[in-house]
C-alpha positions in Angstrom: 189.5 93.4 72.1 188.9 89.6 71.7 185.3 88.7 71.3 185.5 86.2 74.2 186.9 88.9 76.6 184.4 91.5 75.5 181.6 88.9 76.0 182.9 88.1 79.5 183.0 91.8 80.5 179.5 92.2 79.3 178.3 89.2 81.2 180.2 90.4 84.4 178.5 93.8 84.0 175.1 92.2 83.7 175.8 90.1 86.8 176.9 93.1 88.8 173.8 95.0 87.7 171.5 92.2 88.6 173.2 91.8 92.0 173.0 95.5 92.7 169.3 95.5 91.9 168.7 92.4 94.0 170.7 93.9 96.9 168.5 97.0 96.7 165.1 95.2 96.8 163.0 96.7 99.5 162.5 94.6 102.7 159.2 92.7 102.9 157.9 94.5 106.0 154.2 94.9 106.8 153.6 98.1 108.8 156.8 99.8 107.7 156.9 100.3 104.0 159.8 98.7 102.2 160.2 101.2 99.4 160.3 104.1 102.0 163.0 102.3 104.0 165.0 101.8 100.9 164.7 105.4 99.9 165.9 106.4 103.4 168.9 104.1 103.0 169.8 105.6 99.7 169.6 109.1 101.2 171.9 108.0 104.1 174.4 106.7 101.5 174.3 110.1 99.8 175.2 111.8 103.1 171.9 113.5 103.6 172.4 115.4 106.9 169.0 114.9 108.4 169.0 111.2 107.5 172.5 110.8 109.0 171.3 112.4 112.2 168.3 110.1 112.3 170.7 107.1 111.8 172.8 108.3 114.8 169.6 108.3 116.9 168.7 104.8 115.7 172.1 103.3 116.4 172.1 104.8 119.9 169.0 102.7 120.6 170.3 99.6 118.8 173.7 99.7 120.5 172.0 99.7 123.9 169.9 96.8 122.7 173.1 94.8 122.1 173.5 94.7 125.8 169.9 93.5 126.5 168.5 90.0 126.9 168.1 87.2 126.4 164.5 87.1 127.4 162.3 84.0 128.3 159.0 83.2 130.0 160.8 80.5 132.0 162.8 83.1 133.9 159.8 84.0 136.2 159.7 82.8 139.8 156.0 82.2 139.8 154.5 79.1 138.2 151.3 79.4 136.0 148.3 77.3 136.9 149.4 74.7 134.4 152.5 74.1 136.3 154.6 74.8 133.2 156.8 78.0 133.1 156.8 77.8 129.3 153.3 79.2 129.5 153.1 83.0 129.4 151.6 84.6 132.5 150.6 88.1 133.6 148.1 89.8 135.9 145.7 92.6 135.1 147.3 96.0 135.6 144.2 97.8 137.2 143.3 95.2 139.8 144.1 95.7 143.5 143.6 93.8 146.8 140.3 94.5 148.4 141.2 96.3 151.6 137.9 95.2 153.2 138.9 91.6 153.0 141.5 89.9 155.2 143.2 88.1 152.3 142.4 90.9 149.8 140.4 88.5 147.6 138.9 88.9 145.2 140.8 91.8 143.7 138.9 95.0 142.8 139.3 97.2 139.7 140.7 100.7 139.8 140.7 101.9 136.1 143.9 103.6 135.0 145.8 102.8 138.3 148.5 100.2 137.8 149.1 97.8 140.7 152.9 97.4 141.1 152.3 93.7 141.8 152.0 93.3 138.0 155.7 93.9 137.6 156.6 90.9 139.8 156.0 88.6 136.8 158.3 89.7 134.0 156.7 87.9 131.0 154.9 91.0 129.8 158.0 93.1 130.3 160.2 90.6 128.4 157.6 90.3 125.6 157.7 94.1 125.1 161.5 94.1 125.4 162.1 91.5 122.7 159.7 93.2 120.4 161.4 96.6 120.8 165.0 95.2 120.6 164.4 93.0 117.6 162.7 95.9 115.8 165.6 98.4 116.4 168.3 95.8 115.8 166.6 94.8 112.6 166.5 98.5 111.5 170.2 98.9 112.5 171.2 95.9 110.4 169.2 97.0 107.4 170.7 100.5 107.4 174.3 99.6 108.3 174.8 95.9 107.2 176.7 95.3 110.4 176.1 91.6 111.4 176.5 92.3 115.1 172.9 93.7 115.1 171.4 90.8 113.2 173.4 88.3 115.3 172.1 89.6 118.6 168.5 89.9 117.4 168.6 86.3 116.1 169.8 85.1 119.4 166.9 86.8 121.2 164.5 85.2 118.8 166.0 81.7 119.3 165.7 82.0 123.1 162.1 83.3 123.0 160.7 81.1 120.2 162.9 78.1 119.3 165.1 76.8 122.1 163.3 73.9 123.9 164.7 75.0 127.3 163.4 78.6 127.1 160.7 78.9 124.4 157.2 80.2 125.0 154.2 78.0 124.2 152.0 79.7 121.5 149.1 80.8 123.7 148.1 83.4 126.3 145.8 81.3 128.4 147.1 82.9 131.6 147.4 86.5 130.6 146.0 89.3 132.8 144.8 87.0 135.5 142.8 88.5 138.4 143.6 87.0 141.8 140.5 85.5 143.3 138.5 85.7 140.1 140.2 84.1 137.0 143.5 82.6 135.9 143.4 84.4 132.5 141.2 86.6 130.4 140.5 87.4 126.8 141.6 91.0 127.2 145.0 89.6 128.1 145.7 89.4 124.4 146.4 93.2 124.6 149.8 92.1 126.1 151.0 91.2 122.7 149.5 94.2 120.8 152.9 95.3 119.6 153.4 92.2 117.4 153.7 94.4 114.3 156.9 95.8 115.8 158.4 92.3 116.3 157.3 90.9 113.0 158.7 93.8 111.0 161.9 93.4 112.9 162.0 89.7 111.9 161.2 90.7 108.3 164.2 93.1 108.3 166.4 90.3 109.4 165.1 87.8 106.9 168.0 88.3 104.5 170.7 88.4 107.1 173.1 85.5 107.6 172.3 85.5 111.3 168.8 84.0 110.9 168.6 80.9 108.8 165.7 80.1 106.5 164.9 77.0 108.6 164.7 79.2 111.8 162.5 81.8 110.0 160.1 79.0 109.0 160.0 77.7 112.6 159.0 81.1 113.8 156.3 81.3 111.2 155.1 77.9 112.4 155.0 79.2 116.0 152.8 82.1 114.8 150.5 79.8 112.8 149.8 77.9 116.0 149.4 81.2 117.9 146.9 82.5 115.3 145.0 79.2 115.5 144.8 79.6 119.2 143.6 83.2 118.9 140.8 82.2 116.5 139.5 79.1 118.2 140.2 79.2 121.9 137.5 80.6 124.3 139.9 83.3 125.5 140.8 84.3 121.9 137.1 84.4 120.9 136.3 86.4 124.0 138.8 89.1 122.9 137.4 89.1 119.4 134.0 90.1 120.8 135.4 93.2 122.6 133.9 96.5 121.4 136.7 98.9 122.3 140.4 99.1 121.7 140.9 95.5 122.7 138.9 94.3 119.7 140.8 96.7 117.4 144.2 95.4 118.6 142.9 91.9 118.3 142.4 92.6 114.6 145.9 94.2 114.3 147.4 91.0 115.7 145.4 88.6 113.5 146.0 90.6 110.3 149.7 91.0 110.9 150.2 87.3 111.8 148.2 86.2 108.8 150.5 88.3 106.5 153.6 86.9 108.3 152.4 83.3 107.9 151.7 83.9 104.2 147.9 84.0 104.4 147.1 87.3 102.6 143.6 86.1 101.7 142.8 85.5 105.4 144.2 88.9 106.2 141.9 90.6 103.7 138.9 88.6 104.9 139.6 89.7 108.5 139.8 93.3 107.4 136.6 93.1 105.4 134.5 91.1 107.8 135.8 92.4 111.2 137.7 95.7 111.0 135.1 97.5 108.9 132.4 96.5 111.4 134.6 97.8 114.2 134.8 101.2 112.5 131.0 101.3 112.4 130.5 100.1 116.0 133.3 102.0 117.8 133.2 105.4 116.1 130.5 108.1 116.0 129.7 110.0 112.8 131.6 113.0 114.1 134.7 110.9 114.9 134.3 110.4 118.7 135.2 107.1 120.3 132.6 106.7 123.1 134.1 103.5 124.6 137.5 105.2 125.0 136.0 108.5 126.2 134.4 106.6 129.1 137.8 105.6 130.5 139.6 107.4 133.3 142.5 108.0 130.9 140.2 109.1 128.0 142.8 111.0 126.0 145.3 108.1 126.2 142.8 105.5 125.2 141.4 107.5 122.4 144.9 107.7 120.9 145.6 104.1 121.7 142.6 102.9 119.7 143.2 105.3 116.9 146.8 104.0 116.7 145.4 100.5 116.3 143.1 101.6 113.5 146.0 103.4 111.8 148.0 100.2 112.0 145.2 98.3 110.4 145.0 100.8 107.6 148.8 100.4 107.0 148.5 96.6 107.1 145.6 96.7 104.7 147.8 98.3 102.1 149.6 94.9 101.9 146.4 93.4 100.4 145.5 96.5 98.3 142.7 97.7 100.6 142.2 101.4 101.4 140.9 101.9 104.9 142.2 105.4 105.1 139.3 106.7 103.0 136.8 104.0 103.8 133.5 105.3 105.2 130.9 103.1 106.8 127.2 103.2 105.8 126.8 105.3 109.0 129.3 107.9 107.8 132.1 106.8 110.1 135.7 106.8 109.2 139.3 106.9 110.4 139.8 110.4 109.0 136.9 111.7 111.0 138.3 110.1 114.2 141.6 111.9 113.6 140.0 115.2 112.8 137.8 115.1 115.9 140.9 114.8 118.1 142.9 117.5 116.3 141.6 120.7 118.0 142.4 119.2 121.4 146.1 118.9 120.4 146.3 122.4 118.8 144.9 124.1 121.9 141.7 125.2 120.0 139.5 123.1 122.3 139.8 122.1 125.9 139.8 118.4 126.8 136.9 118.0 129.3 136.7 114.2 129.5 138.1 112.4 132.5 141.9 112.2 132.5 143.4 111.2 135.8 147.0 111.6 134.6 148.5 114.6 132.7 147.5 114.8 129.0 150.5 114.5 126.6 150.3 115.1 122.9 153.4 113.2 121.6 151.5 110.1 120.4 149.0 112.3 118.6 152.0 114.1 116.9 153.4 110.8 115.8 150.0 109.8 114.3 149.8 113.2 112.7 152.9 112.5 110.6 151.0 109.6 109.0 147.8 111.5 108.7 149.5 114.3 106.9 150.6 111.9 104.2 147.3 110.1 103.9 145.1 113.3 104.0 147.0 116.0 102.1 144.2 118.5 102.6 144.7 118.5 106.4 145.6 121.9 107.8 148.2 121.1 110.5 149.7 124.6 110.7 148.2 125.3 114.2 149.4 121.9 115.4 153.0 122.7 114.3 152.8 126.1 115.9 151.5 124.6 119.2 154.3 122.0 119.2 157.1 123.8 117.4 159.8 122.1 119.5 158.6 118.6 118.7 161.1 116.4 116.9 161.3 112.7 116.3 164.3 111.9 114.1 163.4 108.2 113.8 160.3 109.1 111.8 162.6 110.1 108.9 163.8 106.5 108.8 160.6 104.6 109.4 157.6 107.0 108.9 156.0 105.2 111.8 156.7 105.5 115.6 156.2 103.1 118.5 
């Protein structure tokens, strides 16, 4: 074989090898773990039956998402106090007209009871929808390589963030308003608590042809402005001071956005200075969450807050911090918070705190999938017996559930 030809073949082989390795680099997601996603993708390629079944479940969701949207804050019929429909707007879910007043004002609070008037303004619904759709479309593109998923997701992102006619301004000044009391509140930041879902969806799409590098950078810039608003505005600072799940989800958003905007040092600082304090303040040494147990939906809110802490622990892994095994000076930890709830899901203990709606264990089972990996000494045999029919195929692909 001629030396030149042999050398060319060797060079071609090296190029193919390098391309193959580059093509198999794990995605740079934050809550989802890239290596785990890549491992699942390889199992699908090897025709693993369980993984293929999980992929079918994912594509069923993604195919429906192809029919959804676009979404925009300018589509609402009501106008925010600013007079600009580009400003996000919502009303507090648990606030109702005062029947003793002719005009119903000011509204009064009924914890856990959602006023249907909230749904008249669609900004919150659309924000949740784009987060969900981009996430599942991003996963579908990653696992199949089909550009139709990436293309639709990119279109949704352009409408929500980039197009001047439809984009949202980077603030929540008018979120969770209360008629007769306030145009917006700090706790309105809970509306965007699922930002990790959206950002991981964007990260999955980062290498697709559908979303350009310039567009990706513009979305990063949008979130830099949003993070600045969170950290400096009176409304943002008010939410930072919350001592229940609102404060925890505030941290989730700040840390996730700091990572997305390439500020890992800030993410680590927030976890060290804020999140560790929240574990000390919000949890008891036995794992109880008093602020959440005081709610009319005490089981739901205990899980909601624990989910936020679990998300923070997953995000902390991106900056080499271990919150899973962190214990405060007062002996408080995420593991104790999980273990305290466990007997109420196995049936060993009866939930006696106020719960005005039926108690469901699905979210606890989802969190248990993560807890089982982080705490190998956990005995979950009773939980599995109690919920032997539970199955969530998507967890095989993501190891996290929304």
